[in-house]
N, C-alpha and C positions, 0 to 999 in steps of 0.2 A: 503496500500499500504506499503510495504518496504524497511526503507530510507536505500539502497546499502551501501550509501557513509562512511556508520559508521561497516562497515563490517573487521573484524580482518584479513580476511583471501582473499591472494593474485588473485584466480581468481574472486571472489565479486570484485574485487578491491580494495582493502588497502588503498581506496580513503581518510579517514580518517585518514590512518596513513602517504601519503604524504600531505596532508593535512599539518598537521602539524611539518611534516620536513620542509615543502617550508615555512612558516610562522616561524618557529625557526633560520635556514637557511639567507631569509628576516631581520630578524630584526637581526640575526649578522650582516652583510649587514649597515644595515640604524647607529646602535651604532657605528659601526668602524667607518663611514661617516661621522658620527655626534660629531664625541669626540675633543676637544679641550689636541692634544698631544703635550707635548712641547718635550720631550726626543726620539731624533729619531730613538735610539731602538723600544721603541714602537710602535710612526709611522711607523716605515717600517714591524711589526706583524700587526698592522692592515691592511696595506697594502696587508698582505701577508695572511690579513684574509678574507678580500676581496673577491680576487681578487682568493681565493678555496674556498669562498660560490658560488658565481659564478661558477665556472662551476661543481658543485654538481647542480646547480637552473637547468644549461642545460642538464643534465646527468637525472635528475628527469623526464625533458620535453619531456625528449628524449621517456623515459623508459614507461612513462604514455605515450605517444603516441604510441609509440609503443605495448602497452599492449592493446588498444581500439583500435588498427589497427587488430594485428591479435589475438588477445588473449596470457594469460599466457600461459611462458615456462614450461610441467609440466611434461614433455618426459626427459631433458636433467641434466645430471649430475648435480652439483655445482662442481667449484674448488676444491683443494684439501685440500688449505689452509683453504674456506672460510668454508669448512666441520665440522672441529674441534672446 
């Protein structure tokens, strides 16, 4: 049996990439939450990191669910700014 979770293409899941992205994002949140930061500028940066990373996790979960339910979008072109 082939483990598709390590597939590098999106259609087979790209599950390994998504898993690793979630781990990295979760680690950034945990590190920022647990840091003992005295400088208010750095505390604000840590808060911004937490907000941004939580947004990315939500987007990844949405895409994972959408791909699992509807399959990958192979017919659509990427936005011009992403193609470059």
